[in-house]
C-alpha positions as CSV (number, residue, x, y, z in Angstrom):
1,M,-12.0,-15.4,-2.5
2,T,-8.5,-15.4,-4.0
3,S,-8.0,-15.5,-7.7
4,P,-6.1,-18.6,-9.1
5,R,-3.3,-16.3,-10.1
6,H,-2.6,-15.7,-6.4
7,D,-3.4,-19.1,-5.0
8,L,-0.1,-20.9,-4.5
9,S,-1.9,-24.3,-4.2
10,V,-2.6,-24.3,-8.0
11,W,0.7,-22.6,-9.1
12,R,2.7,-24.5,-11.7
13,A,6.0,-23.4,-13.1
14,D,6.1,-22.7,-16.8
15,P,9.2,-24.6,-18.3
16,E,9.8,-21.8,-20.9
17,V,9.7,-19.1,-18.2
18,E,12.1,-21.1,-16.0
19,A,14.5,-21.7,-18.9
20,E,14.5,-18.0,-19.7
21,L,15.3,-17.2,-16.1
22,D,18.1,-19.8,-16.0
23,R,19.7,-18.0,-19.0
24,L,19.9,-14.6,-17.3
25,P,23.0,-15.1,-15.3
26,T,25.1,-15.7,-18.4
27,T,23.4,-13.1,-20.6
28,P,25.8,-10.3,-21.7
29,I,24.9,-6.8,-20.4
30,A,24.1,-5.4,-23.9
31,E,21.5,-8.2,-24.3
32,L,20.2,-7.5,-20.8
33,R,19.7,-3.8,-21.7
34,A,17.9,-4.8,-24.8
35,R,15.6,-7.2,-23.0
36,Y,15.0,-4.6,-20.3
37,R,13.9,-2.2,-23.1
38,G,11.6,-4.8,-24.5
39,L,9.9,-5.6,-21.3
40,F,9.6,-2.1,-19.7
41,R,9.4,-0.1,-22.9
42,T,12.0,2.3,-21.7
43,D,15.8,2.3,-21.4
44,A,17.2,0.8,-18.2
45,P,18.6,3.4,-15.8
46,L,22.3,3.9,-16.4
47,A,22.9,3.1,-12.7
48,F,21.6,-0.4,-13.2
49,G,24.5,-2.8,-13.4
50,P,24.1,-6.4,-14.6
51,D,22.8,-7.7,-11.3
52,L,20.0,-5.2,-10.9
53,L,19.2,-5.6,-14.6
54,R,18.9,-9.4,-14.2
55,R,16.7,-9.0,-11.0
56,S,14.4,-6.5,-12.7
57,I,14.0,-8.5,-15.8
58,A,13.4,-11.7,-13.9
59,Q,10.7,-10.0,-11.8
60,R,9.0,-8.7,-14.9
61,I,9.1,-12.1,-16.7
62,Q,7.6,-13.8,-13.6
63,E,5.0,-11.1,-13.3
64,K,3.8,-11.4,-16.8
65,A,3.8,-15.2,-16.7
66,Y,2.3,-15.7,-13.2
67,G,0.6,-12.5,-12.4
68,G,1.7,-9.5,-10.4
69,L,0.8,-8.4,-6.9
70,P,-2.9,-8.2,-5.9
71,P,-4.3,-4.8,-6.6
72,R,-4.7,-4.0,-2.9
73,S,-1.0,-4.8,-2.3
74,Q,0.0,-2.7,-5.2
75,R,-2.0,0.2,-4.0
76,L,-0.4,0.0,-0.6
77,L,3.1,0.0,-2.1
78,N,2.2,3.0,-4.3
79,Q,1.1,4.8,-1.1
80,L,4.3,4.0,0.6
81,V,6.4,5.2,-2.4
82,K,4.5,8.5,-2.4
83,A,5.1,8.9,1.3
84,A,8.8,8.1,0.9
85,I,9.1,10.7,-1.8
86,A,7.3,13.3,0.2
87,K,9.4,12.6,3.3
88,P,12.7,11.1,2.2
89,N,14.1,10.8,5.7
90,G,10.7,10.4,7.4
91,R,9.2,7.4,9.1
92,L,6.8,5.4,6.9
93,E,3.7,4.1,8.5
94,L,1.4,1.4,7.1
95,P,-2.2,2.5,6.9
96,R,-4.3,0.5,9.4
97,R,-7.2,-1.6,8.1
98,I,-10.0,-1.8,10.6
99,K,-12.5,-4.6,10.3
100,A,-16.2,-4.0,10.3
101,G,-17.6,-4.6,13.9
102,S,-14.5,-3.2,15.6
103,E,-15.1,-0.5,18.2
104,L,-13.0,2.6,18.6
105,V,-13.0,4.2,22.0
106,R,-11.8,7.8,22.7
107,T,-12.2,9.9,25.9
108,W,-12.7,13.5,25.3
109,K,-13.2,16.1,28.1
110,D,-14.0,13.3,30.7
111,K,-16.5,11.6,28.4
112,T,-16.0,8.3,26.7
113,H,-17.0,8.1,23.1
114,R,-17.6,4.8,21.2
115,V,-17.6,4.4,17.5
116,T,-18.5,1.1,15.7
117,V,-16.8,0.4,12.4
118,L,-19.3,-0.5,9.7
119,A,-18.7,-2.1,6.3
120,N,-19.1,1.3,4.6
121,G,-18.6,3.9,7.3
122,F,-19.0,4.4,11.1
123,A,-21.8,4.5,13.7
124,Y,-21.6,6.9,16.5
125,D,-24.4,8.1,19.0
126,G,-27.1,6.4,16.9
127,K,-26.1,8.0,13.6
128,E,-24.0,6.8,10.7
129,F,-21.0,8.7,9.3
130,A,-19.0,8.4,6.2
131,N,-15.6,9.1,7.9
132,L,-14.0,9.5,11.3
133,S,-13.3,13.2,10.8
134,Q,-17.0,13.9,10.8
135,I,-17.3,12.1,14.1
136,A,-14.3,13.9,15.6
137,T,-15.7,17.2,14.6
138,E,-19.0,16.4,16.2
139,I,-17.3,15.4,19.5
140,T,-14.9,18.3,19.7
141,G,-16.7,21.1,17.9
142,T,-13.6,21.8,15.8
143,R,-12.3,20.2,12.6
144,W,-10.0,17.2,13.3
145,N,-8.3,14.6,11.3
146,G,-10.5,11.6,12.4
147,P,-7.9,8.8,12.2
148,R,-5.5,11.0,14.3
149,F,-8.3,11.8,16.8
150,F,-8.9,8.2,17.4
151,G,-5.3,7.2,17.7
152,L,-5.1,5.4,14.3
153,R,-2.4,7.7,12.9
154,S,0.5,9.5,14.5
155,A,0.5,13.3,14.9
156,T,1.8,15.7,12.4
157,T,1.6,19.4,12.5
158,R,-1.1,19.5,9.9
159,D,-3.3,17.1,11.9
160,A,-4.0,19.6,14.7
161,P,-7.5,21.0,14.9
162,H,-8.2,24.1,12.8
163,G,-8.7,27.3,14.4
164,N,-6.8,26.5,17.6
């Protein structure tokens, strides 16, 4: 169920907010910097020119009036920012969300293994597991990154099995 803040069918523009947004294009830069300071409780970065100041201020005004991103989307963005900082020139990948009831299939040493995604974990070989890494370890006998083992994540050097 979506909250009314994120349901566009009940969204109504606030005339005061819209009027403030309409004033931004003609607001002098000194006033923009002061408004930024008031909204963000910090000075605007020196690299922010008038256009970026206006965009940042407009976004914050609308966020305060109409609500921000849903928490799940905000968490995803935070994860992507952390990944971008860790690997500035690396490829960013969105985490995959697997629905309960889905089945993961992996062939290992000529045997096909099937894992069922549960609401709060995974089922494999008649047992329940908290995460895929536990299942990958049971299948291979060595520690594996479970999402990597089941093809849900691309390989990195730290995803290889330990001890091999």
